[in-house]
C-alpha positions in Angstrom: 16.7 -108.0 59.9 17.5 -107.8 56.4 19.2 -104.9 54.8 17.5 -101.9 52.8 19.0 -103.6 49.7 17.1 -107.1 50.6 14.0 -105.2 50.8 14.1 -103.9 47.6 15.2 -107.4 45.7 12.2 -109.1 48.0 10.1 -106.2 46.5 11.1 -106.5 43.1 10.3 -110.1 43.2 6.8 -110.0 44.3 6.0 -107.6 41.8 3.3 -109.3 39.3 4.3 -110.2 35.8 1.8 -107.8 33.7 2.9 -105.3 36.5 0.4 -102.7 38.1 0.5 -99.6 36.1 0.7 -99.7 32.2 3.8 -97.8 31.3 4.5 -96.2 34.9 7.1 -96.4 37.1 8.3 -95.1 40.2 11.3 -94.7 42.7 11.4 -97.7 44.9 11.6 -97.5 48.7 12.6 -100.0 51.5 10.5 -98.5 54.3 6.6 -98.1 53.9 6.2 -94.2 54.8 5.5 -93.8 58.6 3.4 -91.7 60.3 3.0 -90.7 64.1 -0.1 -92.3 66.2 -2.3 -89.4 66.9 -2.2 -89.1 62.7 -3.1 -92.7 62.3 -6.1 -92.3 64.6 -7.0 -88.6 63.2 -7.3 -90.4 59.9 -9.7 -93.0 61.1 -11.8 -90.4 62.4 -11.8 -88.6 59.0 -12.9 -91.5 57.2 -16.2 -91.3 59.3 -16.5 -87.4 59.1 -16.0 -87.6 55.3 -18.8 -90.4 54.7 -21.1 -88.2 57.0 -19.9 -85.3 54.4 -21.1 -87.5 51.3 -23.9 -88.1 52.5 -24.8 -84.8 53.6 -23.9 -83.6 50.5 -26.5 -86.2 48.6 -29.0 -84.7 50.7 -28.6 -81.4 50.1 -28.7 -81.9 46.1 -31.9 -83.6 47.0 -33.7 -81.5 48.9 -32.6 -78.7 46.4 -34.0 -80.4 43.7 -36.9 -80.9 45.5 -36.9 -76.9 46.3 -36.7 -77.6 49.6 -33.0 -76.2 49.8 -32.0 -73.2 47.5 -32.7 -74.5 44.0 -29.1 -72.6 42.8 -27.4 -75.4 44.7 -28.3 -78.1 42.0 -28.7 -75.3 39.5 -24.7 -75.3 40.1 -24.3 -79.0 40.1 -26.1 -80.1 37.1 -24.5 -77.5 34.7 -23.1 -78.8 31.6 -24.6 -82.6 32.1 -26.6 -84.6 29.8 -30.4 -83.5 30.9 -31.2 -87.7 30.8 -28.0 -88.3 33.0 -29.5 -85.6 35.6 -32.9 -87.2 35.6 -31.4 -90.8 36.2 -29.5 -89.6 38.9 -32.7 -88.5 40.3 -34.6 -91.1 40.5 -36.2 -92.6 43.4 -34.7 -95.8 43.8 -30.7 -94.3 44.3 -31.9 -91.8 46.1 -29.9 -92.8 49.4 -26.5 -94.3 47.2 -23.8 -92.8 48.2 -20.2 -94.0 46.6 -18.7 -97.2 48.6 -14.8 -95.9 48.1 -13.9 -92.5 49.6 -10.3 -91.7 49.0 -9.6 -88.0 50.0 -5.7 -86.7 48.3 -4.1 -85.2 52.1 -1.6 -83.1 52.1 0.9 -83.4 55.3 1.2 -79.3 56.4 3.5 -78.0 59.4 0.4 -77.6 61.5 -1.5 -80.8 60.3 -3.0 -81.8 56.9 -5.6 -80.8 54.8 -8.0 -82.5 52.3 -7.0 -81.2 48.9 -10.2 -83.1 47.4 -12.2 -86.3 47.2 -11.9 -88.7 44.3 -15.3 -91.0 44.4 -13.6 -92.9 41.0 -9.8 -93.3 42.4 -7.2 -95.7 41.0 -4.9 -96.9 43.7 -6.8 -99.4 45.3 -5.6 -102.3 43.6 -1.5 -100.7 44.0 -2.3 -99.9 47.6 -3.7 -103.6 48.4 -0.3 -105.1 46.6 2.0 -102.8 48.4 0.2 -103.5 51.8 0.5 -107.1 51.7 4.5 -106.9 50.2 5.7 -104.2 52.6 3.5 -105.9 55.2 5.5 -109.6 54.5 8.9 -107.2 55.3 7.3 -106.8 58.6 6.1 -102.9 58.1 3.0 -102.3 60.3 1.0 -100.9 57.6 -2.3 -99.5 57.8 -5.2 -101.5 57.3 -3.2 -104.5 57.6 -1.5 -107.1 55.5 -5.1 -107.9 53.4 -7.3 -105.2 54.2 -7.3 -103.6 51.0 -8.7 -107.1 49.7 -11.1 -107.8 52.3 -12.8 -103.8 52.1 -13.0 -104.3 48.2 -14.8 -107.1 48.6 -17.3 -106.3 51.4 -18.1 -103.3 49.4 -19.4 -105.9 46.5 -21.3 -108.4 48.2 -21.9 -111.7 46.8 -19.3 -111.1 44.4 -18.8 -108.5 41.7 -17.3 -107.2 38.4 -15.2 -104.8 37.4 -15.7 -102.6 34.4 -12.7 -100.3 33.1 -12.9 -97.5 30.1 -10.0 -97.1 27.9 -9.5 -94.0 29.5 -8.5 -96.1 32.2 -6.7 -97.8 30.9 -3.5 -97.1 32.8 -4.8 -98.5 35.9 -6.0 -101.6 34.3 -2.8 -103.7 35.5 -3.6 -103.1 39.5 -7.4 -103.7 38.7 -7.0 -107.3 37.2 -4.1 -108.0 40.3 -6.8 -107.0 42.5 -9.5 -108.5 40.6 -7.8 -112.0 40.7 -6.8 -111.8 44.3 -10.5 -110.8 45.6 -12.4 -113.5 43.0 -13.7 -110.2 40.9 -13.8 -110.3 36.9 -12.4 -107.1 34.9 -14.2 -106.7 32.1 -14.0 -104.1 29.4 -16.7 -101.6 28.4 -18.0 -103.8 25.9 -22.2 -104.7 26.1 -23.1 -108.1 28.1 -25.7 -109.6 30.1 -24.1 -111.8 32.3 -23.0 -109.4 35.0 -22.8 -110.9 38.2 -24.9 -108.5 41.1 -22.6 -105.7 41.8 -20.3 -103.8 39.5 -17.5 -101.8 40.4 -17.8 -98.9 38.0 -14.2 -97.3 36.9 -15.1 -95.0 34.6 -15.9 -91.3 34.4 -19.5 -90.2 33.7 -18.5 -87.3 31.3 -17.0 -90.1 29.5 -20.6 -92.1 29.0 -20.6 -91.7 25.6 -17.7 -94.2 25.2 -19.1 -96.2 27.3 -21.0 -99.1 25.2 -22.1 -100.7 28.4 -23.9 -97.8 30.5 -27.1 -98.1 29.1 -27.6 -101.9 29.9 -26.0 -101.2 33.1 -28.0 -98.0 33.9 -31.4 -99.6 32.8 -30.5 -102.9 35.1 -29.9 -100.3 37.8 -33.2 -98.8 37.3 -34.8 -102.2 37.4 -33.3 -102.8 40.8 -31.7 -106.2 38.8 -27.9 -105.1 39.6 -25.9 -102.5 41.8 -23.2 -100.0 40.5 -20.7 -98.7 42.7 -19.8 -95.4 42.3 -23.6 -94.9 41.3 -24.6 -92.6 38.4 -24.9 -89.6 40.4 -22.4 -86.8 38.5 -23.5 -84.4 40.8 -21.6 -86.0 43.7 -18.3 -86.1 42.0 -18.0 -82.5 41.4 -15.1 -80.9 43.1 -17.5 -77.8 43.9 -19.1 -79.7 47.3 -16.0 -77.6 48.8 -16.6 -74.4 47.8 -20.8 -74.9 48.9 -19.3 -76.4 52.2 -18.0 -72.4 53.1 -21.0 -70.9 51.7 -22.8 -69.0 54.4 -26.5 -69.3 53.3 -25.6 -73.1 53.4 -23.6 -73.4 57.0 -26.8 -73.8 59.1 -27.5 -77.1 56.7 -24.1 -78.5 57.1 -24.1 -77.9 60.6 -27.4 -79.8 61.1 -26.3 -82.3 58.6 -23.1 -83.0 60.2 -23.1 -82.2 63.9 -21.5 -79.2 64.9 -18.3 -80.9 66.2 -18.1 -82.9 62.9 -18.4 -79.6 61.1 -15.8 -78.0 63.2 -13.2 -80.6 62.6 -14.0 -80.6 59.1 -13.4 -76.7 58.5 -10.1 -77.6 60.0 -9.1 -79.7 57.2 -11.2 -78.5 54.1 -9.3 -75.7 52.3 -11.5 -72.4 51.6 -12.7 -72.8 47.9 -15.1 -70.3 45.8 -17.0 -71.2 42.7 -16.1 -69.1 40.3 -19.9 -67.5 39.3 -19.7 -65.0 37.0 -23.4 -63.6 38.4 -23.0 -59.9 38.7 -22.8 -58.2 42.7 -24.3 -54.9 44.1 -21.4 -52.9 43.9 -21.1 -52.6 47.6 -20.9 -56.4 48.0 -17.5 -58.5 47.6 -16.6 -62.2 47.1 -14.9 -63.3 50.4 -11.5 -63.6 51.3 -10.5 -62.4 48.3 -12.5 -58.8 48.8 -13.0 -58.4 44.9 -16.1 -57.6 43.5 -15.8 -59.2 39.7 -13.7 -62.2 39.4 -12.0 -60.6 36.5 -10.3 -58.4 39.2 -8.5 -61.9 40.0 -6.6 -61.9 37.0 -5.1 -58.9 38.4 -3.7 -60.7 41.7 0.2 -60.0 42.0 1.9 -63.2 42.3 2.6 -62.7 45.4 -1.5 -63.4 46.2 -1.5 -65.9 44.0 -1.3 -69.1 46.4 -4.4 -70.4 44.6 -5.5 -73.4 42.7 -8.0 -72.8 39.9 -9.3 -76.3 38.7 -12.4 -77.4 36.5 -15.0 -78.4 39.4 -16.0 -81.7 37.4 -17.7 -83.6 34.4 -14.5 -83.3 31.9 -11.5 -84.9 31.0 -9.8 -82.3 32.9 -11.0 -82.9 36.0 -9.2 -86.2 37.1 -5.2 -86.3 37.9 -3.6 -83.2 37.3 -4.9 -82.2 34.0 -6.9 -78.8 34.6 -4.9 -77.6 37.9 -3.5 -74.3 37.7 -1.4 -72.9 40.6 -1.5 -68.9 39.9 2.0 -68.5 41.8 4.0 -70.3 39.3 1.7 -69.0 35.9 3.1 -65.7 34.3 0.7 -62.8 34.6 -1.1 -63.2 31.5 -1.4 -66.7 31.3 -2.9 -66.4 34.7 -5.1 -63.6 33.8 -6.5 -65.8 30.3 -7.0 -68.7 32.8 -9.3 -66.7 34.8 -11.3 -65.3 31.9 -11.6 -68.8 30.1 -12.8 -70.3 34.1 -15.8 -66.8 33.8 -16.4 -67.5 30.5 -17.0 -71.3 30.7 -19.2 -71.1 33.8 -22.4 -72.4 32.1 -20.7 -75.2 30.8 -18.0 -76.4 33.0 -17.6 -74.5 36.1 -14.3 -73.7 38.1 -14.0 -73.5 41.9 -10.9 -71.4 43.1 -9.4 -72.9 46.1 -6.9 -71.7 48.5 -3.2 -73.4 48.5 -1.6 -75.3 51.3 2.2 -76.2 50.8 2.9 -79.6 52.3 5.5 -79.9 55.0 9.4 -81.8 54.2 9.7 -85.1 54.6 12.5 -87.6 54.4 12.3 -91.6 52.7 15.1 -93.9 51.9 14.8 -94.6 47.9 16.7 -96.6 45.8 19.1 -95.0 43.1 21.1 -97.1 40.9 22.8 -99.4 43.4 22.3 -97.2 46.5 19.9 -96.3 48.8 19.5 -92.3 49.2 17.1 -90.3 51.2 14.6 -88.0 49.1 13.7 -84.9 50.5 10.4 -84.4 49.4 6.8 -83.8 50.1 3.6 -86.2 50.8 0.5 -86.8 49.8 -1.8 -89.4 51.7 -4.8 -91.6 49.8 -6.7 -93.5 52.7 -8.3 -95.5 51.3 -12.3 -96.0 53.1 -14.6 -98.7 52.6 -18.2 -97.8 53.2 -19.2 -101.5 54.9 -22.8 -101.5 56.6 -22.5 -97.6 56.7 -19.3 -97.2 58.4 -16.6 -96.2 56.6 -13.2 -98.8 57.3 -9.8 -97.5 57.1 -8.0 -100.2 55.5 -5.4 -98.6 54.1 -3.0 -95.5 53.1 -1.2 -94.8 50.0 2.0 -92.4 50.5 3.2 -90.6 47.3 6.7 -88.7 48.3 7.6 -85.7 45.6 10.7 -84.0 45.3 10.5 -80.9 47.0 9.9 -78.5 44.1 6.7 -80.1 42.9 3.6 -78.0 43.6 1.4 -80.7 42.6 1.8 -83.9 44.4 0.9 -87.2 42.3 2.3 -90.4 40.9 5.4 -89.6 38.5 8.7 -91.0 37.5 10.5 -89.1 39.9 8.2 -89.8 43.1 8.3 -93.1 46.1 5.0 -94.8 46.1 4.5 -96.8 49.3 2.1 -98.2 52.0 1.7 -96.1 55.2 2.6 -97.3 58.5 2.5 -96.4 62.1 5.6 -95.1 63.3 6.8 -97.0 66.5 
């Protein structure tokens, strides 16, 4: 049995020479983050439900674009997108394509967990693969197994593939280079070329297409059926707005039918209530559900006590990933909150915003290295399970735990956070 300091030494020895994140560091822990077997089972089931949800989102958009579901759904989701990209995403050959990696951001709470959002172009795949292998070699029963992440990534690019990384995602390039070397793939920049392998993993955001020199050739190859790209070139499926659409009363029967009653009810337990900040006027006798206001401008006058709310751009913006465009009402002075609400209303046509209920994470304890000693961080955790869609089924292959100091509202990788794989508690 190795001591905690001996484990830390082994972890350091295992680091790739090029590192895993460019100019990023985190706190090291001698132990994987432990979850109870019941929670691990819930995570397994969640993958199936989120795969169903992704497929239902894709179906709803297609039907809306065809006029067989309310047209305002597609109109919402197409706002701010280049017409040529909207047209490309609707082509028949892409109709059933959905992302082959599903990574929800899960916040553990006192009563269970909540899914803050779903990332279709997630970072951390290579990092989590390396963490799983490293901690498994130290004896940890990590979720997904020692090489589950590698096996999952290989399976979604059958027959070999390339990983195309944009300049904006350069922070994640080292982890993807490590992953590619282990999986037998290539990491490419965005320069045009003609020798792509059968499959391409798109590690760039669609709002960044003007800076992706190879995008036209990739899209042409996809249109001709000569190449498979995942995540697909479908900007609508990457919108955070889907959580708001999930809760809208006019769409309730669609979700119940497509997801099935049991899965629909289970997702209602973990998807936080959300709203699209749509400035369309309401009749004088109507109110926005749960907020009990008639106009969005009234939201700007909410007291700090009633602002347990997150405001964020729905998608297709450089502010829509990481925590760049995320605003927490209770942390903001009244004037700043009021201005943020006004900006969200004003930008609806170009960059729709959503409002979301905030769920506070529960306190957890995780050991970490502080100088030459092992201490315990009392913090809150974000779990990021990675599901790989293989033969239409979502397979859980690993889960990254980010344990942040308790005073942090937004839980993400940072210098004073612990990054570890997740294991099932003995």
